[in-house]
PDB file of the backbone (N, CA, C, O) and the ligand in Angstrom, with CONECT records:
HET     ZN  A 101       1
ATOM      1  N   MET A   1     100.214 120.491 166.977  1.00  0.00           N
ATOM      2  CA  MET A   1     101.207 120.729 165.924  1.00  0.00           C
ATOM      3  C   MET A   1     100.616 120.514 164.509  1.00  0.00           C
ATOM      4  O   MET A   1      99.864 119.541 164.467  1.00  0.00           O
ATOM      5  N   SER A   2     100.754 121.122 163.439  1.00  0.00           N
ATOM      6  CA  SER A   2     100.268 120.790 162.240  1.00  0.00           C
ATOM      7  C   SER A   2     101.462 120.170 161.363  1.00  0.00           C
ATOM      8  O   SER A   2     102.586 120.671 161.337  1.00  0.00           O
ATOM      9  N   ALA A   3     101.109 119.089 160.690  1.00  0.00           N
ATOM     10  CA  ALA A   3     102.115 118.400 159.899  1.00  0.00           C
ATOM     11  C   ALA A   3     102.453 119.059 158.527  1.00  0.00           C
ATOM     12  O   ALA A   3     101.510 119.302 157.775  1.00  0.00           O
ATOM     13  N   GLY A   4     103.667 119.353 158.158  1.00  0.00           N
ATOM     14  CA  GLY A   4     104.144 119.968 157.017  1.00  0.00           C
ATOM     15  C   GLY A   4     104.040 119.078 155.954  1.00  0.00           C
ATOM     16  O   GLY A   4     103.810 117.888 156.171  1.00  0.00           O
ATOM     17  N   ALA A   5     104.202 119.582 154.667  1.00  0.00           N
ATOM     18  CA  ALA A   5     104.283 118.739 153.559  1.00  0.00           C
ATOM     19  C   ALA A   5     105.728 118.428 153.043  1.00  0.00           C
ATOM     20  O   ALA A   5     105.967 117.894 151.960  1.00  0.00           O
ATOM     21  N   GLY A   6     106.595 118.803 153.895  1.00  0.00           N
ATOM     22  CA  GLY A   6     107.953 118.656 153.417  1.00  0.00           C
ATOM     23  C   GLY A   6     108.268 117.112 153.155  1.00  0.00           C
ATOM     24  O   GLY A   6     107.753 116.135 153.699  1.00  0.00           O
ATOM     25  N   GLU A   7     109.232 117.163 152.196  1.00  0.00           N
ATOM     26  CA  GLU A   7     109.478 115.533 151.650  1.00  0.00           C
ATOM     27  C   GLU A   7     110.660 115.092 152.672  1.00  0.00           C
ATOM     28  O   GLU A   7     110.843 113.878 152.770  1.00  0.00           O
ATOM     29  N   GLU A   8     111.344 115.813 153.315  1.00  0.00           N
ATOM     30  CA  GLU A   8     112.387 115.305 154.160  1.00  0.00           C
ATOM     31  C   GLU A   8     112.279 115.886 155.515  1.00  0.00           C
ATOM     32  O   GLU A   8     112.805 116.983 155.707  1.00  0.00           O
ATOM     33  N   PRO A   9     111.693 115.316 156.431  1.00  0.00           N
ATOM     34  CA  PRO A   9     111.391 115.624 157.928  1.00  0.00           C
ATOM     35  C   PRO A   9     112.462 116.277 158.672  1.00  0.00           C
ATOM     36  O   PRO A   9     112.292 117.217 159.448  1.00  0.00           O
ATOM     37  N   ARG A  10     113.702 115.659 158.358  1.00  0.00           N
ATOM     38  CA  ARG A  10     114.823 116.176 159.065  1.00  0.00           C
ATOM     39  C   ARG A  10     116.177 115.798 158.306  1.00  0.00           C
ATOM     40  O   ARG A  10     116.158 114.889 157.476  1.00  0.00           O
ATOM     41  N   LEU A  11     117.139 116.369 158.538  1.00  0.00           N
ATOM     42  CA  LEU A  11     118.609 116.161 158.086  1.00  0.00           C
ATOM     43  C   LEU A  11     118.828 114.756 158.249  1.00  0.00           C
ATOM     44  O   LEU A  11     118.348 114.179 159.225  1.00  0.00           O
ATOM     45  N   GLY A  12     119.562 114.096 157.319  1.00  0.00           N
ATOM     46  CA  GLY A  12     119.889 112.711 157.538  1.00  0.00           C
ATOM     47  C   GLY A  12     118.856 111.817 157.621  1.00  0.00           C
ATOM     48  O   GLY A  12     119.165 110.754 158.161  1.00  0.00           O
ATOM     49  N   TRP A  13     117.714 111.925 157.248  1.00  0.00           N
ATOM     50  CA  TRP A  13     116.593 111.097 157.322  1.00  0.00           C
ATOM     51  C   TRP A  13     116.371 110.423 155.801  1.00  0.00           C
ATOM     52  O   TRP A  13     116.125 111.121 154.818  1.00  0.00           O
ATOM     53  N   TYR A  14     116.480 109.123 155.758  1.00  0.00           N
ATOM     54  CA  TYR A  14     116.270 108.533 154.485  1.00  0.00           C
ATOM     55  C   TYR A  14     114.976 107.823 154.275  1.00  0.00           C
ATOM     56  O   TYR A  14     114.780 107.090 153.306  1.00  0.00           O
ATOM     57  N   GLY A  15     113.993 108.087 155.321  1.00  0.00           N
ATOM     58  CA  GLY A  15     112.883 107.368 155.211  1.00  0.00           C
ATOM     59  C   GLY A  15     112.910 106.002 155.682  1.00  0.00           C
ATOM     60  O   GLY A  15     113.852 105.649 156.391  1.00  0.00           O
ATOM     61  N   ARG A  16     112.023 105.219 155.384  1.00  0.00           N
ATOM     62  CA  ARG A  16     111.943 103.768 156.004  1.00  0.00           C
ATOM     63  C   ARG A  16     112.062 102.764 154.849  1.00  0.00           C
ATOM     64  O   ARG A  16     111.463 102.952 153.790  1.00  0.00           O
ATOM     65  N   CYS A  17     112.835 101.708 155.064  1.00  0.00           N
ATOM     66  CA  CYS A  17     112.936 100.649 154.109  1.00  0.00           C
ATOM     67  C   CYS A  17     111.822  99.713 154.078  1.00  0.00           C
ATOM     68  O   CYS A  17     111.238  99.400 155.115  1.00  0.00           O
ATOM     69  N   PRO A  18     111.459  99.193 152.793  1.00  0.00           N
ATOM     70  CA  PRO A  18     110.371  98.408 152.525  1.00  0.00           C
ATOM     71  C   PRO A  18     110.324  97.270 153.365  1.00  0.00           C
ATOM     72  O   PRO A  18     109.222  96.736 153.487  1.00  0.00           O
ATOM     73  N   CYS A  19     111.464  96.701 154.080  1.00  0.00           N
ATOM     74  CA  CYS A  19     111.534  95.709 154.984  1.00  0.00           C
ATOM     75  C   CYS A  19     110.959  96.061 156.351  1.00  0.00           C
ATOM     76  O   CYS A  19     110.698  95.222 157.213  1.00  0.00           O
ATOM     77  N   GLY A  20     110.788  97.357 156.472  1.00  0.00           N
ATOM     78  CA  GLY A  20     110.352  97.837 157.939  1.00  0.00           C
ATOM     79  C   GLY A  20     111.431  98.361 158.762  1.00  0.00           C
ATOM     80  O   GLY A  20     111.164  98.891 159.841  1.00  0.00           O
ATOM     81  N   GLY A  21     112.670  98.253 158.330  1.00  0.00           N
ATOM     82  CA  GLY A  21     113.857  98.713 158.985  1.00  0.00           C
ATOM     83  C   GLY A  21     113.999 100.364 158.749  1.00  0.00           C
ATOM     84  O   GLY A  21     113.297 101.002 157.963  1.00  0.00           O
ATOM     85  N   THR A  22     114.865 100.820 159.442  1.00  0.00           N
ATOM     86  CA  THR A  22     115.248 102.284 159.288  1.00  0.00           C
ATOM     87  C   THR A  22     116.657 102.411 158.565  1.00  0.00           C
ATOM     88  O   THR A  22     117.494 101.515 158.674  1.00  0.00           O
ATOM     89  N   TYR A  23     116.859 103.448 157.897  1.00  0.00           N
ATOM     90  CA  TYR A  23     118.320 103.751 157.308  1.00  0.00           C
ATOM     91  C   TYR A  23     119.100 104.465 158.314  1.00  0.00           C
ATOM     92  O   TYR A  23     118.670 105.471 158.880  1.00  0.00           O
ATOM     93  N   GLU A  24     120.304 103.921 158.548  1.00  0.00           N
ATOM     94  CA  GLU A  24     121.284 104.719 159.357  1.00  0.00           C
ATOM     95  C   GLU A  24     122.385 105.284 158.428  1.00  0.00           C
ATOM     96  O   GLU A  24     123.028 104.618 157.616  1.00  0.00           O
ATOM     97  N   GLU A  25     122.508 106.634 158.670  1.00  0.00           N
ATOM     98  CA  GLU A  25     123.442 107.276 157.774  1.00  0.00           C
ATOM     99  C   GLU A  25     124.995 106.928 158.166  1.00  0.00           C
ATOM    100  O   GLU A  25     125.444 106.875 159.311  1.00  0.00           O
ATOM    101  N   ARG A  26     125.601 106.738 157.129  1.00  0.00           N
ATOM    102  CA  ARG A  26     127.223 106.468 157.304  1.00  0.00           C
ATOM    103  C   ARG A  26     127.829 107.154 155.974  1.00  0.00           C
ATOM    104  O   ARG A  26     127.141 107.543 155.031  1.00  0.00           O
ATOM    105  N   TRP A  27     129.268 107.237 156.062  1.00  0.00           N
ATOM    106  CA  TRP A  27     129.903 108.014 155.030  1.00  0.00           C
ATOM    107  C   TRP A  27     130.860 106.814 154.455  1.00  0.00           C
ATOM    108  O   TRP A  27     131.536 106.033 155.124  1.00  0.00           O
ATOM    109  N   VAL A  28     130.733 106.881 153.046  1.00  0.00           N
ATOM    110  CA  VAL A  28     131.304 105.713 152.361  1.00  0.00           C
ATOM    111  C   VAL A  28     132.269 106.447 151.207  1.00  0.00           C
ATOM    112  O   VAL A  28     132.359 107.655 150.986  1.00  0.00           O
ATOM    113  N   ASP A  29     132.943 105.374 150.560  1.00  0.00           N
ATOM    114  CA  ASP A  29     133.725 105.889 149.208  1.00  0.00           C
ATOM    115  C   ASP A  29     132.847 105.306 148.129  1.00  0.00           C
ATOM    116  O   ASP A  29     132.373 104.180 148.274  1.00  0.00           O
ATOM    117  N   VAL A  30     132.625 105.992 147.111  1.00  0.00           N
ATOM    118  CA  VAL A  30     131.999 105.509 146.018  1.00  0.00           C
ATOM    119  C   VAL A  30     132.784 105.484 144.791  1.00  0.00           C
ATOM    120  O   VAL A  30     133.310 106.540 144.441  1.00  0.00           O
ATOM    121  N   ARG A  31     132.964 104.284 143.981  1.00  0.00           N
ATOM    122  CA  ARG A  31     133.715 104.255 142.837  1.00  0.00           C
ATOM    123  C   ARG A  31     132.946 103.976 141.689  1.00  0.00           C
ATOM    124  O   ARG A  31     132.064 103.122 141.778  1.00  0.00           O
ATOM    125  N   PHE A  32     133.152 104.587 140.586  1.00  0.00           N
ATOM    126  CA  PHE A  32     132.414 104.368 139.456  1.00  0.00           C
ATOM    127  C   PHE A  32     133.362 104.216 138.249  1.00  0.00           C
ATOM    128  O   PHE A  32     134.505 104.645 138.406  1.00  0.00           O
ATOM    129  N   THR A  33     133.078 103.731 137.215  1.00  0.00           N
ATOM    130  CA  THR A  33     133.732 103.358 135.831  1.00  0.00           C
ATOM    131  C   THR A  33     132.738 103.729 134.680  1.00  0.00           C
ATOM    132  O   THR A  33     131.612 103.270 134.483  1.00  0.00           O
ATOM    133  N   ASP A  34     133.410 104.647 133.987  1.00  0.00           N
ATOM    134  CA  ASP A  34     132.664 104.928 132.708  1.00  0.00           C
ATOM    135  C   ASP A  34     132.729 103.969 131.667  1.00  0.00           C
ATOM    136  O   ASP A  34     133.476 103.010 131.864  1.00  0.00           O
ATOM    137  N   PRO A  35     132.049 104.030 130.507  1.00  0.00           N
ATOM    138  CA  PRO A  35     132.035 102.888 129.329  1.00  0.00           C
ATOM    139  C   PRO A  35     133.474 102.926 128.825  1.00  0.00           C
ATOM    140  O   PRO A  35     133.859 101.881 128.302  1.00  0.00           O
ATOM    141  N   HIS A  36     134.418 104.029 128.891  1.00  0.00           N
ATOM    142  CA  HIS A  36     135.692 104.057 128.218  1.00  0.00           C
ATOM    143  C   HIS A  36     136.654 103.348 129.236  1.00  0.00           C
ATOM    144  O   HIS A  36     137.812 103.165 128.860  1.00  0.00           O
ATOM    145  N   GLY A  37     136.323 102.978 130.354  1.00  0.00           N
ATOM    146  CA  GLY A  37     137.211 102.181 131.179  1.00  0.00           C
ATOM    147  C   GLY A  37     137.944 103.071 132.323  1.00  0.00           C
ATOM    148  O   GLY A  37     138.615 102.562 133.221  1.00  0.00           O
ATOM    149  N   SER A  38     137.737 104.415 132.179  1.00  0.00           N
ATOM    150  CA  SER A  38     138.434 105.228 133.191  1.00  0.00           C
ATOM    151  C   SER A  38     137.346 105.176 134.397  1.00  0.00           C
ATOM    152  O   SER A  38     136.125 105.054 134.291  1.00  0.00           O
ATOM    153  N   SER A  39     138.125 105.301 135.565  1.00  0.00           N
ATOM    154  CA  SER A  39     137.392 105.283 136.884  1.00  0.00           C
ATOM    155  C   SER A  39     137.693 106.350 137.605  1.00  0.00           C
ATOM    156  O   SER A  39     138.780 106.911 137.468  1.00  0.00           O
ATOM    157  N   GLY A  40     136.660 106.817 138.569  1.00  0.00           N
ATOM    158  CA  GLY A  40     136.759 107.776 139.453  1.00  0.00           C
ATOM    159  C   GLY A  40     136.302 107.361 140.886  1.00  0.00           C
ATOM    160  O   GLY A  40     135.687 106.310 141.065  1.00  0.00           O
ATOM    161  N   ARG A  41     136.596 108.155 141.828  1.00  0.00           N
ATOM    162  CA  ARG A  41     136.079 107.810 143.128  1.00  0.00           C
ATOM    163  C   ARG A  41     135.735 109.021 143.916  1.00  0.00           C
ATOM    164  O   ARG A  41     136.507 109.980 143.921  1.00  0.00           O
ATOM    165  N   LEU A  42     134.632 109.033 144.575  1.00  0.00           N
ATOM    166  CA  LEU A  42     134.089 110.146 145.510  1.00  0.00           C
ATOM    167  C   LEU A  42     134.260 109.633 146.939  1.00  0.00           C
ATOM    168  O   LEU A  42     133.804 108.552 147.313  1.00  0.00           O
ATOM    169  N   THR A  43     134.897 110.415 147.656  1.00  0.00           N
ATOM    170  CA  THR A  43     135.133 110.031 149.146  1.00  0.00           C
ATOM    171  C   THR A  43     134.008 110.776 150.118  1.00  0.00           C
ATOM    172  O   THR A  43     133.425 111.802 149.769  1.00  0.00           O
ATOM    173  N   ASP A  44     133.821 110.201 151.212  1.00  0.00           N
ATOM    174  CA  ASP A  44     132.956 110.811 152.275  1.00  0.00           C
ATOM    175  C   ASP A  44     131.570 111.050 151.637  1.00  0.00           C
ATOM    176  O   ASP A  44     130.960 112.088 151.894  1.00  0.00           O
ATOM    177  N   VAL A  45     131.067 110.128 150.822  1.00  0.00           N
ATOM    178  CA  VAL A  45     129.601 110.236 150.370  1.00  0.00           C
ATOM    179  C   VAL A  45     128.501 109.848 151.479  1.00  0.00           C
ATOM    180  O   VAL A  45     128.607 108.733 151.988  1.00  0.00           O
ATOM    181  N   PRO A  46     127.710 110.484 151.788  1.00  0.00           N
ATOM    182  CA  PRO A  46     126.502 110.254 152.786  1.00  0.00           C
ATOM    183  C   PRO A  46     125.701 109.142 152.026  1.00  0.00           C
ATOM    184  O   PRO A  46     125.293 109.247 150.869  1.00  0.00           O
ATOM    185  N   GLN A  47     125.546 108.118 152.810  1.00  0.00           N
ATOM    186  CA  GLN A  47     124.723 106.826 152.263  1.00  0.00           C
ATOM    187  C   GLN A  47     123.628 106.450 153.447  1.00  0.00           C
ATOM    188  O   GLN A  47     123.933 106.715 154.610  1.00  0.00           O
ATOM    189  N   GLY A  48     122.617 105.959 153.212  1.00  0.00           N
ATOM    190  CA  GLY A  48     121.738 105.427 154.177  1.00  0.00           C
ATOM    191  C   GLY A  48     121.666 103.919 154.052  1.00  0.00           C
ATOM    192  O   GLY A  48     121.263 103.374 153.025  1.00  0.00           O
ATOM    193  N   ALA A  49     122.067 103.262 155.127  1.00  0.00           N
ATOM    194  CA  ALA A  49     122.080 101.801 155.225  1.00  0.00           C
ATOM    195  C   ALA A  49     121.016 101.312 156.092  1.00  0.00           C
ATOM    196  O   ALA A  49     120.837 101.735 157.234  1.00  0.00           O
ATOM    197  N   CYS A  50     120.256 100.338 155.481  1.00  0.00           N
ATOM    198  CA  CYS A  50     119.252  99.832 156.333  1.00  0.00           C
ATOM    199  C   CYS A  50     119.846  98.867 157.466  1.00  0.00           C
ATOM    200  O   CYS A  50     120.656  97.982 157.189  1.00  0.00           O
ATOM    201  N   VAL A  51     119.376  99.109 158.769  1.00  0.00           N
ATOM    202  CA  VAL A  51     120.020  98.159 159.754  1.00  0.00           C
ATOM    203  C   VAL A  51     119.337  96.744 159.764  1.00  0.00           C
ATOM    204  O   VAL A  51     119.822  95.857 160.467  1.00  0.00           O
ATOM    205  N   LEU A  52     118.362  96.544 159.095  1.00  0.00           N
ATOM    206  CA  LEU A  52     117.850  95.033 159.171  1.00  0.00           C
ATOM    207  C   LEU A  52     118.336  94.381 157.932  1.00  0.00           C
ATOM    208  O   LEU A  52     119.058  93.395 158.079  1.00  0.00           O
ATOM    209  N   CYS A  53     118.030  94.808 156.658  1.00  0.00           N
ATOM    210  CA  CYS A  53     118.459  93.970 155.666  1.00  0.00           C
ATOM    211  C   CYS A  53     119.795  94.474 154.826  1.00  0.00           C
ATOM    212  O   CYS A  53     120.286  93.823 153.904  1.00  0.00           O
ATOM    213  N   GLY A  54     120.269  95.679 155.276  1.00  0.00           N
ATOM    214  CA  GLY A  54     121.633  96.135 154.585  1.00  0.00           C
ATOM    215  C   GLY A  54     121.280  96.751 153.230  1.00  0.00           C
ATOM    216  O   GLY A  54     122.225  96.930 152.462  1.00  0.00           O
ATOM    217  N   SER A  55     120.134  97.078 152.854  1.00  0.00           N
ATOM    218  CA  SER A  55     119.668  97.762 151.651  1.00  0.00           C
ATOM    219  C   SER A  55     120.219  99.282 151.825  1.00  0.00           C
ATOM    220  O   SER A  55     120.025  99.948 152.842  1.00  0.00           O
ATOM    221  N   ARG A  56     120.896  99.706 150.743  1.00  0.00           N
ATOM    222  CA  ARG A  56     121.603 101.047 150.716  1.00  0.00           C
ATOM    223  C   ARG A  56     120.859 102.077 149.839  1.00  0.00           C
ATOM    224  O   ARG A  56     120.509 101.697 148.722  1.00  0.00           O
ATOM    225  N   VAL A  57     120.612 103.188 150.178  1.00  0.00           N
ATOM    226  CA  VAL A  57     120.112 104.335 149.403  1.00  0.00           C
ATOM    227  C   VAL A  57     121.075 105.574 149.365  1.00  0.00           C
ATOM    228  O   VAL A  57     122.052 105.590 150.114  1.00  0.00           O
ATOM    229  N   TYR A  58     120.822 106.591 148.523  1.00  0.00           N
ATOM    230  CA  TYR A  58     121.512 107.685 148.405  1.00  0.00           C
ATOM    231  C   TYR A  58     120.467 108.831 148.253  1.00  0.00           C
ATOM    232  O   TYR A  58     119.441 108.617 147.608  1.00  0.00           O
ATOM    233  N   LYS A  59     120.704 110.059 148.838  1.00  0.00           N
ATOM    234  CA  LYS A  59     119.867 111.058 148.674  1.00  0.00           C
ATOM    235  C   LYS A  59     120.046 111.677 147.238  1.00  0.00           C
ATOM    236  O   LYS A  59     121.138 111.584 146.677  1.00  0.00           O
ATOM    237  N   LEU A  60     118.963 112.317 146.631  1.00  0.00           N
ATOM    238  CA  LEU A  60     118.916 112.767 145.411  1.00  0.00           C
ATOM    239  C   LEU A  60     120.109 113.590 145.073  1.00  0.00           C
ATOM    240  O   LEU A  60     120.770 113.331 144.066  1.00  0.00           O
ATOM    241  N   ALA A  61     120.412 114.568 145.869  1.00  0.00           N
ATOM    242  CA  ALA A  61     121.605 115.421 145.668  1.00  0.00           C
ATOM    243  C   ALA A  61     122.903 114.741 145.517  1.00  0.00           C
ATOM    244  O   ALA A  61     123.799 115.082 144.745  1.00  0.00           O
ATOM    245  N   VAL A  62     122.914 113.700 146.366  1.00  0.00           N
ATOM    246  CA  VAL A  62     124.253 112.770 146.354  1.00  0.00           C
ATOM    247  C   VAL A  62     124.266 111.975 144.787  1.00  0.00           C
ATOM    248  O   VAL A  62     125.259 111.926 144.060  1.00  0.00           O
ATOM    249  N   LEU A  63     123.132 111.471 144.520  1.00  0.00           N
ATOM    250  CA  LEU A  63     123.128 110.896 143.202  1.00  0.00           C
ATOM    251  C   LEU A  63     123.475 111.764 142.024  1.00  0.00           C
ATOM    252  O   LEU A  63     124.086 111.379 141.027  1.00  0.00           O
ATOM    253  N   GLN A  64     122.994 113.050 142.258  1.00  0.00           N
ATOM    254  CA  GLN A  64     123.337 114.067 141.078  1.00  0.00           C
ATOM    255  C   GLN A  64     124.894 114.275 141.252  1.00  0.00           C
ATOM    256  O   GLN A  64     125.597 114.363 140.246  1.00  0.00           O
ATOM    257  N   ARG A  65     125.391 114.348 142.404  1.00  0.00           N
ATOM    258  CA  ARG A  65     126.819 114.586 142.520  1.00  0.00           C
ATOM    259  C   ARG A  65     127.584 113.611 141.931  1.00  0.00           C
ATOM    260  O   ARG A  65     128.565 113.889 141.242  1.00  0.00           O
ATOM    261  N   ILE A  66     127.133 112.244 142.194  1.00  0.00           N
ATOM    262  CA  ILE A  66     127.932 110.973 141.455  1.00  0.00           C
ATOM    263  C   ILE A  66     127.892 111.203 139.966  1.00  0.00           C
ATOM    264  O   ILE A  66     128.889 111.106 139.251  1.00  0.00           O
ATOM    265  N   GLU A  67     126.499 111.561 139.470  1.00  0.00           N
ATOM    266  CA  GLU A  67     126.266 111.648 138.064  1.00  0.00           C
ATOM    267  C   GLU A  67     127.182 112.785 137.395  1.00  0.00           C
ATOM    268  O   GLU A  67     127.701 112.714 136.281  1.00  0.00           O
ATOM    269  N   GLY A  68     127.269 113.791 138.258  1.00  0.00           N
ATOM    270  CA  GLY A  68     128.089 114.851 137.683  1.00  0.00           C
ATOM    271  C   GLY A  68     129.619 114.738 137.576  1.00  0.00           C
ATOM    272  O   GLY A  68     130.333 115.371 136.798  1.00  0.00           O
ATOM    273  N   ALA A  69     130.035 113.749 138.563  1.00  0.00           N
ATOM    274  CA  ALA A  69     131.423 113.453 138.559  1.00  0.00           C
ATOM    275  C   ALA A  69     131.664 112.441 137.359  1.00  0.00           C
ATOM    276  O   ALA A  69     132.678 112.503 136.664  1.00  0.00           O
ATOM    277  N   PHE A  70     130.609 111.459 137.157  1.00  0.00           N
ATOM    278  CA  PHE A  70     130.743 110.600 136.146  1.00  0.00           C
ATOM    279  C   PHE A  70     130.724 111.293 134.685  1.00  0.00           C
ATOM    280  O   PHE A  70     131.452 110.876 133.784  1.00  0.00           O
ATOM    281  N   LYS A  71     129.874 112.337 134.521  1.00  0.00           N
ATOM    282  CA  LYS A  71     129.982 113.170 133.240  1.00  0.00           C
ATOM    283  C   LYS A  71     131.155 113.739 133.080  1.00  0.00           C
ATOM    284  O   LYS A  71     131.661 113.678 131.960  1.00  0.00           O
ATOM    285  N   GLY A  72     131.791 114.356 134.054  1.00  0.00           N
ATOM    286  CA  GLY A  72     132.922 115.034 134.100  1.00  0.00           C
ATOM    287  C   GLY A  72     133.901 114.269 133.552  1.00  0.00           C
ATOM    288  O   GLY A  72     134.556 114.773 132.640  1.00  0.00           O
ATOM    289  N   ALA A  73     134.172 113.045 133.943  1.00  0.00           N
ATOM    290  CA  ALA A  73     135.009 112.088 133.521  1.00  0.00           C
ATOM    291  C   ALA A  73     134.872 111.656 131.985  1.00  0.00           C
ATOM    292  O   ALA A  73     135.758 111.325 131.197  1.00  0.00           O
ATOM    293  N   LEU A  74     133.562 111.756 131.812  1.00  0.00           N
ATOM    294  CA  LEU A  74     133.388 111.397 130.169  1.00  0.00           C
ATOM    295  C   LEU A  74     133.900 112.581 129.266  1.00  0.00           C
ATOM    296  O   LEU A  74     134.514 112.415 128.211  1.00  0.00           O
ATOM    297  N   THR A  75     133.523 113.964 129.892  1.00  0.00           N
ATOM    298  CA  THR A  75     133.877 115.114 129.085  1.00  0.00           C
ATOM    299  C   THR A  75     135.435 115.140 128.940  1.00  0.00           C
ATOM    300  O   THR A  75     136.012 115.488 127.910  1.00  0.00           O
ATOM    301  N   ASP A  76     136.032 114.742 130.059  1.00  0.00           N
ATOM    302  CA  ASP A  76     137.482 114.802 130.223  1.00  0.00           C
ATOM    303  C   ASP A  76     138.075 113.869 129.096  1.00  0.00           C
ATOM    304  O   ASP A  76     138.952 114.262 128.326  1.00  0.00           O
ATOM    305  N   GLU A  77     137.584 112.733 129.063  1.00  0.00           N
ATOM    306  CA  GLU A  77     137.889 111.662 128.039  1.00  0.00           C
ATOM    307  C   GLU A  77     137.743 112.038 126.630  1.00  0.00           C
ATOM    308  O   GLU A  77     138.507 111.511 125.822  1.00  0.00           O
ATOM    309  N   ALA A  78     136.788 112.952 126.191  1.00  0.00           N
ATOM    310  CA  ALA A  78     136.641 113.356 124.866  1.00  0.00           C
ATOM    311  C   ALA A  78     137.241 114.422 124.426  1.00  0.00           C
ATOM    312  O   ALA A  78     137.117 114.773 123.253  1.00  0.00           O
ATOM    313  N   GLN A  79     138.000 115.111 125.333  1.00  0.00           N
ATOM    314  CA  GLN A  79     138.611 116.486 124.834  1.00  0.00           C
ATOM    315  C   GLN A  79     140.154 115.996 124.519  1.00  0.00           C
ATOM    316  O   GLN A  79     140.984 116.801 124.096  1.00  0.00           O
TER     317      GLN A  79
HETATM  318 ZN    ZN A 101     115.733  96.932 154.794  1.00  0.00          ZN2+
END
């Protein structure tokens, strides 16, 4: 079998933690607060948590979703 050049070998794979552990996928709530003090919350956000050290990572698409929600809050505040 030839190895592909894909960055994500399979769904739900977060790669390997620098400590040597692997990331386990779980679903969490993410809260954020913008500079104006208004806060928002995203539920059921997929997150990778290292089984050894507890380090947490998010996929790029998830980060963009959080960022988008954050900007949405800012835009809403400005109008
Ligand atoms: Zn780790």
